[in-house]
C-alpha positions in Angstrom: -73.2 13.7 59.2 -75.0 11.5 61.5 -78.5 9.9 60.8 -80.2 12.3 63.2 -78.8 15.2 61.4 -79.2 14.0 57.9 -82.8 13.3 58.3 -83.6 16.8 59.4 -85.2 19.3 56.8 -82.6 21.3 55.0 -85.0 24.2 54.5 -82.7 27.1 55.6 -84.3 30.2 57.4 -84.0 33.6 56.1 -80.9 34.5 58.1 -79.1 32.0 55.8 -80.3 33.5 52.5 -77.3 35.6 51.3 -78.0 37.7 48.3 -76.7 36.0 45.2 -74.8 38.5 43.0 -76.0 38.9 39.4 -74.9 40.8 36.2 -77.7 43.2 36.9 -76.0 44.7 40.0 -74.8 48.5 39.7 -71.6 49.1 38.0 -68.6 48.5 40.2 -66.9 51.7 39.2 -69.8 54.1 39.7 -69.4 56.9 42.4 -72.4 55.5 44.5 -70.9 52.0 44.7 -67.6 53.2 45.6 -69.0 55.6 48.4 -70.9 52.7 49.9 -67.6 50.6 49.9 -65.7 53.4 51.7 -68.6 53.8 54.3 -68.4 50.0 55.0 -64.8 50.0 55.6 -65.2 53.1 57.7 -67.5 50.8 59.8 -64.7 48.1 60.3 -64.0 49.1 63.9 -67.6 48.6 65.1 -67.9 45.2 63.3 -64.5 44.2 64.7 -65.7 45.0 68.1 -68.9 42.8 67.7 -67.1 39.8 66.4 -64.6 40.0 69.3 -67.5 39.8 71.7 -68.8 36.7 70.0 -65.3 35.1 70.0 -64.7 35.7 73.7 -68.1 34.4 74.5 -67.5 31.3 72.4 -64.2 30.7 74.1 -65.7 31.0 77.5 -68.6 28.6 76.4 -65.9 26.1 75.1 -64.2 26.0 78.5 -67.5 24.9 80.1 -67.6 21.8 77.7 -64.3 20.3 78.7 -65.7 18.0 81.5 -68.5 16.6 79.3 -68.4 12.9 78.5 -68.1 12.0 74.7 -71.9 11.1 74.5 -72.8 14.3 76.4 -70.7 16.4 73.9 -72.2 14.5 71.1 -75.6 15.5 72.1 -74.5 19.2 72.5 -73.3 18.8 68.9 -76.6 17.5 67.7 -78.6 20.3 69.6 -76.2 23.0 68.1 -76.7 21.6 64.7 -80.6 21.6 64.9 -80.7 25.0 66.3 -78.7 26.3 63.4 -81.0 24.6 61.0 -84.1 25.8 62.4 -83.4 29.3 63.6 -80.1 30.2 61.6 -77.1 32.0 62.6 -78.1 34.2 65.5 -75.2 34.9 67.8 -76.3 32.5 70.3 -76.3 29.8 67.9 -73.0 30.6 66.4 -71.5 31.0 69.9 -72.7 27.5 71.0 -71.7 25.7 67.5 -68.3 27.6 67.7 -67.8 26.3 71.3 -68.7 22.7 70.3 -66.2 22.7 67.5 -63.6 24.3 69.6 -63.9 21.5 72.2 -63.6 18.9 69.5 -60.5 20.6 68.3 -59.1 20.3 71.7 -60.0 16.7 72.2 -58.9 15.5 68.5 -56.1 17.9 67.7 -54.8 18.9 71.1 -55.4 22.5 70.1 -57.6 24.8 72.1 -58.8 27.6 69.9 -58.0 31.2 71.1 -60.7 33.9 71.4 -59.1 35.6 68.3 -59.7 32.6 66.3 -63.3 32.0 67.6 -63.8 35.9 66.7 -62.5 35.3 63.1 -64.8 32.3 62.7 -67.7 34.4 63.8 -66.8 37.1 61.2 -66.8 34.3 58.6 -70.1 32.9 59.5 -71.5 36.6 59.2 -70.2 36.6 55.5 -67.4 38.9 56.2 -63.7 39.1 55.2 -61.4 38.9 58.2 -58.0 40.5 58.4 -55.9 38.3 60.8 -52.4 38.9 61.0 -50.0 36.3 59.7 -49.1 33.6 62.3 -52.3 34.0 64.3 -53.8 30.5 63.2 -56.1 31.1 60.2 -56.3 27.3 59.5 -58.1 26.6 62.7 -60.2 29.8 62.3 -61.2 28.5 58.8 -62.0 25.0 60.4 -64.2 26.6 63.0 -66.4 28.5 60.3 -66.4 25.4 58.1 -67.7 23.5 61.1 -70.5 25.8 61.8 -71.7 26.1 58.3 -71.3 22.1 58.0 -73.4 21.7 61.1 -76.0 24.1 59.5 -76.4 21.6 56.6 -74.5 23.9 54.1 -72.1 22.5 51.6 -68.7 24.1 52.2 -65.7 24.7 49.8 -62.6 25.8 51.9 -60.7 27.4 49.0 -56.9 27.9 49.3 -54.3 29.5 46.8 -52.6 26.1 45.9 -53.0 22.4 46.1 -50.3 22.1 48.8 -52.1 24.2 51.2 -55.6 22.4 50.4 -54.1 19.2 51.3 -52.1 20.2 54.3 -54.9 22.1 55.8 -57.4 19.3 55.3 -55.3 16.8 57.0 -54.5 18.9 59.8 -58.2 19.4 60.8 -59.7 16.2 59.4 -60.0 14.4 62.8 -61.8 17.2 64.2 -64.2 17.7 61.6 -65.1 13.8 61.4 -65.5 13.8 65.1 -68.1 16.4 64.6 -69.8 14.0 62.1 -68.8 15.9 59.0 -67.3 14.3 55.9 -64.2 15.8 54.4 -62.9 15.7 50.8 -59.7 17.1 49.2 -59.4 18.0 45.6 -56.0 18.5 44.0 -54.8 18.5 40.5 -53.8 14.8 40.5 -57.2 13.4 41.8 -59.1 11.3 39.2 -62.8 11.9 38.2 -64.5 9.5 40.6 -62.6 10.3 43.7 -63.0 14.2 42.7 -66.9 13.8 42.5 -66.9 12.0 45.8 -64.8 14.6 47.2 -67.1 17.4 46.2 -70.1 15.4 47.6 -68.5 15.8 51.1 -69.7 18.1 53.7 -66.6 20.0 53.6 -64.3 20.0 50.7 -60.7 21.5 50.7 -59.6 22.7 47.3 -57.6 25.3 45.4 -59.2 28.3 43.7 -57.9 27.1 40.3 -59.2 23.6 40.5 -62.7 24.5 41.8 -63.0 27.0 38.8 -61.7 24.4 36.3 -64.0 21.9 37.5 -67.0 24.3 37.1 -65.9 24.9 33.4 -65.6 21.1 33.1 -69.1 20.5 34.1 -70.4 23.1 31.7 -68.4 21.5 28.8 -69.7 17.9 29.9 -73.4 19.2 29.9 -72.9 20.3 26.3 -70.6 17.8 24.8 -71.5 14.5 26.6 -75.3 14.9 26.6 -75.4 16.6 23.3 -77.6 19.2 24.7 -77.4 22.8 25.8 -76.4 23.7 29.4 -79.6 25.3 29.7 -81.6 22.1 28.4 -79.5 19.8 30.6 -80.3 21.9 33.8 -84.0 21.9 32.9 -83.9 18.1 32.4 -82.2 17.5 35.9 -84.8 19.9 37.4 -87.6 17.7 35.9 -86.2 14.6 36.9 -84.6 13.3 33.6 -82.0 10.7 33.8 -78.6 11.1 32.8 -75.7 9.0 32.0 -73.2 8.5 34.9 -70.4 10.1 32.9 -72.5 13.2 32.3 -73.0 13.6 36.0 -71.3 17.0 37.2 -68.3 16.9 39.5 -69.7 19.7 41.7 -73.0 20.0 43.5 -74.6 23.5 44.1 -72.2 26.4 44.8 -73.2 27.1 48.5 -70.5 28.5 50.7 -67.0 29.4 49.9 -64.6 30.1 52.7 -61.5 31.5 50.9 -58.2 31.4 52.7 -55.8 34.3 51.5 -58.8 35.8 50.1 -56.8 38.9 48.7 -54.7 36.5 46.7 -57.5 34.6 45.4 -60.1 37.3 44.5 -57.6 40.1 43.8 -54.1 39.1 42.8 -55.3 36.1 40.7 -58.2 37.8 39.1 -56.5 39.9 36.4 -56.6 37.1 33.8 -59.5 34.7 33.0 -59.1 30.9 33.4 -59.4 29.0 30.1 -60.0 25.3 29.2 -58.5 24.8 25.7 -57.7 21.8 23.5 -54.7 21.2 21.0 -55.7 21.8 17.3 -53.6 21.5 14.3 -51.9 25.0 13.9 -51.8 27.1 10.8 -48.3 28.4 11.7 -45.6 26.0 11.0 -42.4 25.7 12.8 -40.5 27.2 9.9 -42.7 30.3 10.0 -42.2 30.5 13.8 -38.5 30.4 13.2 -38.6 33.1 10.6 -40.7 35.3 13.0 -38.1 34.8 16.0 -35.2 35.7 13.6 -36.8 38.9 12.7 -37.8 39.8 16.3 -34.2 39.1 17.4 -33.2 42.3 15.2 -35.8 44.7 16.6 -34.9 47.3 19.1 -36.9 48.2 22.1 -38.3 51.7 22.2 -37.6 52.0 18.5 -39.3 49.1 16.8 -41.4 48.0 19.5 -42.7 49.1 23.0 -43.3 46.8 26.0 -45.4 47.5 29.0 -43.8 46.1 32.3 -47.2 44.7 33.3 -48.0 42.7 30.0 -46.3 40.3 28.0 -47.3 41.3 24.5 -45.5 44.3 23.1 -46.6 46.8 20.6 -45.0 47.4 17.2 -44.1 50.9 16.3 -44.5 52.6 12.9 -41.0 51.9 12.3 -41.3 48.3 13.4 -44.4 47.6 11.2 -42.5 49.3 8.0 -39.5 47.1 8.8 -41.6 43.9 9.0 -43.3 44.9 5.5 -39.8 45.2 3.9 -38.6 41.9 5.4 -41.6 39.9 4.2 -41.9 41.4 0.9 -40.7 38.2 -0.8 -42.3 35.8 1.6 -45.6 34.0 1.0 -48.4 32.1 3.2 -49.4 33.9 6.4 -46.9 36.7 5.9 -49.2 38.2 3.1 -51.9 39.1 5.5 -51.0 42.2 7.4 -53.0 41.4 10.6 -51.4 37.9 10.9 -47.9 38.9 10.2 -48.1 41.8 12.9 -49.5 39.3 15.4 -46.9 36.9 14.5 -44.1 39.4 15.1 -45.5 40.5 18.3 -45.6 37.1 19.6 -42.1 36.5 18.6 -40.8 39.7 20.1 -42.5 38.8 23.4 -40.7 35.2 23.3 -37.4 37.0 22.3 -37.5 40.3 24.5 -40.1 40.0 27.1 -40.6 36.4 28.4 -37.7 35.0 30.4 -36.8 31.6 31.2 -36.7 30.8 35.0 -38.9 34.0 35.6 -42.1 33.5 33.4 -41.4 29.7 32.6 -39.3 26.8 33.4 -38.2 24.0 30.9 -38.9 20.5 32.1 -38.7 17.3 30.4 -38.6 19.2 27.1 -41.8 21.1 27.9 -42.7 24.6 28.7 -44.1 25.0 32.3 -45.5 28.5 33.2 -44.8 30.2 36.5 -47.5 31.9 38.5 -46.1 35.4 39.0 -48.3 35.9 42.1 -47.2 33.0 44.2 -44.1 31.7 42.3 -45.5 28.2 41.7 -45.5 26.3 38.5 -48.9 25.9 36.5 -48.3 22.5 34.7 -51.7 22.7 32.9 -51.7 26.2 31.9 -50.8 27.6 28.5 -49.9 31.1 26.8 -52.2 32.7 24.3 -51.5 34.7 21.2 -49.2 32.2 19.6 -46.8 32.6 22.5 -46.7 29.0 23.3 -45.6 28.0 19.8 -42.9 30.8 19.9 -41.4 30.1 23.2 -41.4 26.4 22.4 -39.6 26.9 19.2 -37.1 29.3 20.9 -36.3 26.8 23.7 -36.1 23.8 21.3 -39.0 22.0 23.1 -41.7 19.8 21.8 -44.3 21.5 19.8 -47.7 21.2 21.4 -49.7 23.0 18.6 -52.0 25.9 18.7 -54.7 25.8 21.4 -58.6 26.4 20.8 -60.4 27.9 23.9 -63.5 25.9 24.8 -64.7 27.6 27.8 -63.5 30.6 30.1 -64.4 32.3 33.2 -63.0 34.9 35.6 -62.6 34.7 39.4 -65.0 37.5 39.8 -67.8 35.7 37.9 -67.1 32.3 39.3 -67.1 33.3 43.0 -70.2 35.6 42.7 -72.0 32.3 41.8 -71.9 31.2 45.5 -74.6 31.8 47.8 -72.2 32.9 50.4 -68.7 33.8 50.3 -66.4 34.9 53.0 -62.6 34.8 53.6 -59.5 35.8 55.6 -56.0 37.1 55.1 -53.4 38.9 56.8 -53.3 41.6 54.2 -56.9 42.9 53.6 -57.0 46.5 54.4 -55.5 47.8 51.1 -58.1 46.0 49.0 -61.1 46.2 51.4 -62.9 48.8 49.3 -62.5 46.6 46.1 -63.7 43.4 47.9 -66.8 45.4 48.9 -67.4 46.9 45.6 -67.1 43.7 43.6 -68.1 41.0 46.0 -70.1 42.8 48.8 -67.8 41.8 51.5 -67.5 43.6 54.6 -64.2 43.7 56.5 -63.5 42.9 60.3 -60.3 43.4 61.9 -59.1 40.5 64.3 -56.7 41.7 67.1 -53.5 40.0 67.7 -53.3 37.4 70.5 -49.9 38.7 71.6 -47.9 41.8 70.8 -45.7 41.8 67.7 -42.1 41.4 68.5 -40.7 42.0 65.0 -37.7 44.3 64.6 -37.3 46.1 61.2 -33.7 47.3 60.3 -33.2 50.5 58.3 -33.2 49.5 54.4 -29.7 48.9 52.9 -29.5 50.9 49.6 -27.1 49.7 46.7 -26.3 51.1 43.4 -26.6 47.7 41.7 -27.7 44.1 42.4 -24.1 42.7 42.6 -23.4 44.9 45.5 -26.6 43.9 47.0 -25.9 40.2 46.7 -22.6 40.8 48.2 -23.8 42.5 51.4 -26.8 40.3 51.8 -24.6 37.1 51.7 -22.2 38.5 54.2 -25.2 39.2 56.7 -26.5 35.7 56.0 -23.1 34.2 56.8 -22.9 36.2 60.2 -26.4 35.3 61.2 -25.7 31.6 60.3 -22.6 31.6 62.6 -24.7 33.1 65.3 -27.2 30.2 64.9 -30.2 32.2 63.7 -32.3 30.8 60.9 -32.4 33.1 57.9 -34.9 33.4 54.8 -33.5 35.2 51.8 -36.6 36.4 50.0 -36.6 37.0 46.3 -39.2 37.2 43.5 -38.0 34.8 40.8 -36.3 31.6 40.0 -33.4 33.6 38.2 -32.7 35.7 41.4 -32.9 32.5 43.6 -30.1 31.2 41.5 -28.0 34.5 41.9 -28.7 34.5 45.7 -27.6 30.8 45.7 -24.4 31.6 43.9 -23.6 34.5 46.2 -24.2 32.6 49.3 -22.1 29.7 48.0 -19.2 32.1 47.2 -19.4 33.2 50.9 -19.3 29.6 52.1 -22.9 29.7 53.4 -24.7 26.3 53.4 -28.2 26.8 52.5 -31.3 25.4 50.5 -33.5 27.0 47.7 -37.2 26.9 47.4 -38.5 28.0 44.2 -40.7 26.7 41.2 -37.6 24.6 40.4 -37.7 22.8 43.6 -41.5 22.7 44.4 -41.5 19.0 45.0 -39.5 19.4 48.1 -41.5 22.3 49.5 -42.7 20.5 52.6 -39.4 19.1 53.5 -37.6 22.6 53.0 -40.3 24.5 55.0 -40.2 21.9 57.9 -36.4 22.7 58.4 -36.4 26.5 57.6 -36.7 27.5 61.2 -34.0 25.2 62.6 -30.7 26.6 64.1 -28.3 28.2 61.6 -30.6 27.1 58.5 -30.5 29.7 55.4 -33.1 29.2 52.9 -33.6 31.1 49.7 -37.2 31.5 48.9 -39.5 33.0 46.3 -43.2 34.1 46.9 -43.9 30.2 47.4 -43.1 30.9 51.0 -45.2 34.0 51.2 -48.6 32.8 52.1 -49.8 29.9 54.4 -46.3 28.9 55.4 -45.8 28.3 59.0 -42.1 28.1 59.9 -41.7 26.6 63.3 -38.6 27.7 65.3 -36.2 25.2 66.3 -35.0 24.6 69.9 -33.2 27.6 71.3 -33.9 29.9 68.3 -36.3 32.1 70.0 -33.5 33.0 72.6 -31.2 34.0 69.7 -33.7 36.4 68.3 -35.9 34.2 66.2 -36.1 33.9 62.3 -34.6 36.7 60.0 -36.1 37.6 56.8 -33.7 39.3 54.3 -35.9 41.1 51.8 -33.8 41.2 48.7 -36.2 42.0 46.0 -39.4 43.9 46.1 -42.8 42.6 44.7 -45.2 44.7 42.7 -47.6 44.6 45.6 -46.8 45.6 48.9 -49.2 43.1 50.4 -46.9 40.4 49.0 -44.0 42.0 50.7 -46.0 42.0 53.9 -46.6 38.4 53.6 -43.0 37.5 53.3 -42.2 39.7 56.1 -44.9 37.9 58.1 -42.9 34.6 58.0 -41.1 35.7 61.1 -42.2 36.9 64.5 -45.2 34.6 64.6 -47.4 33.7 67.7 -45.3 36.0 69.9 -42.0 34.8 68.8 -39.2 37.3 68.1 -38.1 38.1 64.5 -36.5 40.5 62.4 -36.7 41.9 58.9 -33.8 43.6 56.9 -34.5 45.1 53.5 -31.9 45.1 50.7 -32.8 47.6 47.9 -31.0 48.2 44.6 -31.4 51.3 42.3 -31.5 48.7 39.6 -34.3 46.6 40.9 -37.0 45.4 38.4 -39.9 47.0 40.2 -38.5 50.4 39.3 -39.0 49.8 35.6 -42.9 50.6 36.3 -41.8 54.3 36.8 -41.7 54.6 33.0 -38.8 56.5 31.0 -35.1 56.0 31.9 -34.6 59.7 32.8 -37.5 59.6 35.3 -36.2 56.2 36.8 -32.8 57.8 37.3 -34.2 60.9 39.0 -36.4 58.9 41.5 -33.5 56.3 42.3 -31.3 59.0 44.0 -30.1 57.2 47.2 -32.5 59.2 49.3 -35.4 58.7 47.0 -35.0 55.0 46.4 -37.5 53.9 49.0 -40.0 56.4 48.0 -39.6 55.5 44.3 -40.3 51.7 45.1 -43.4 52.6 47.0 -44.5 54.8 44.2 -43.9 51.8 41.6 -45.9 49.5 43.8 -48.8 52.0 44.0 -48.8 52.3 40.2 -48.5 48.6 39.7 -51.5 48.0 42.0 -53.6 50.8 40.2 -52.9 49.2 36.9 -53.7 45.8 38.2 -57.0 47.1 39.7 -57.9 48.8 36.4 -57.4 45.6 34.5 -59.5 43.7 36.9 -62.4 46.0 36.5 -62.2 45.9 32.7 -62.2 42.1 33.0 -65.2 42.3 35.1 -67.0 44.6 32.6 -66.3 42.1 29.7 -67.3 39.2 32.0 -70.6 40.8 32.9 -71.5 41.1 29.1 -70.5 37.7 28.4 -72.7 36.4 31.2 -75.7 38.2 29.8 -75.1 36.5 26.4 -74.5 33.1 28.0 -77.4 33.5 30.2 -79.7 34.1 27.2 -78.1 31.2 25.4 -78.2 28.9 28.3 -74.5 28.8 29.0 -72.4 28.9 32.1 -73.9 31.1 34.9 
């Protein structure tokens, strides 16, 4: 910030005092809490009209600034910042600040924000979650909101769902933010400690959800292990002015404002499991023991010796399975003599043999296991499996043994993001989870209208008895579209299906590229060319969020981008995101669905007889909708259970001086 702004008092008015969420709040599953959430969602229409008025007024005000000189505009910027700091986020102050930020965007980026983007930013500055359709310019909307908070003297984290989007968005809007006098930092997984600390010290920091959570945990561990004192003692020392060694200084400053892009992905989809920081330890289980467990697991029969939940990784041994195990280990010694340990070993081995699949749950790179995020299709190089699963998978695949891992610290997304003074966010798929977002995080929803009418055509679903027939038909359609000149996205869930799609396209003579976790390093290059004339691209969920595919010359006249949905996801919201890659910003586009009665999503429906009944041709579409609903309900229950456990842990840690 400029000297004139940094010397201004940072005491915030009451309008900026957002309620900090604590463990003492009402239970998230109480009837009263859910009723309040539903009433809030019912008021979405009124809230949406209010932010639309703010957006239109800001857009009109921005046009009046177009003729100002550079110095005159800088003076308006300073006046807007001082007004925000002295009297808070009243409508008048927000409108003026948005107008100034919008004019700087026009001058530095060549982009004039639309009223809809201004309205979305207005909703964010009011602490809401905004549903803004895919392709409507959420990056600029988040920039506008970050600029308002930054001018007000707030420390802002713009949180994205992955490193690629954090770096891309920051570089896109950096010139405008710096012209506003705001400093910009970017934190990705490969940023060293010193530059990372400097990035957090910036006015606006772009960062992925996992990086910001892990750095929070690292700060807590540094308090304890580097200073040799408890976290509470270290915090008290800082409060009283005690000096600290430079290597003990935290990476992050206070958690003030979080603007969360793709908020449903970050706060809902990724909130089912806690984040852990762990360390390698010398394992008690030898490689030989692991091989014995894998050999035993290979002889087990699904449904007879063990049962497997389609949602989970760890199977459950049946009574027959436990009895069979006892017979096989009767003459063995060591860990096999302890019933609890041997059951856990066999469960982990069974998961490695029968549940975890290469190129679906993980990749093998350079002799190491690399996990794949099941929500966004991206690799997670620094993440590991629990319950001895890592050891079993490494032995199964012949990889380097990394040893067992001991957990040092953990936190859930629910508990972490509730530590921010203000959280807000935006996404194209909010309505399905609006009640949960209000219940858990106190977020109110606002709906942002489209700028231009939607020009997306949806063809009737194509039904097939098996995946082989599906791929034959999808490849034929891709060949016809390529010959016509239309670009095509072939959308699948997993690396394995991406390979099958590639084989089918190759057999049909279709030239294409593949974007999955196995090709993540080429992501930017593949996306840049995916909208070109006659291009066919096989994509996983990596292309489902935050991906802007620009149409090549003459493509709009041919009908725009075509998305072939060849595999359904467990969440309908993820499907909607993939469909949203076409027909953006008023362009034409088309979606064609290919559904097989053997799709993996149908396994969620339970026993085989039930799946067969619900996969009759006329009922297949309904069966998939039912399976997605069951999956989403199960995931919601898992998130609430995790939140309850996390609240109990937070009380213990608060008493002991641990992480907030």
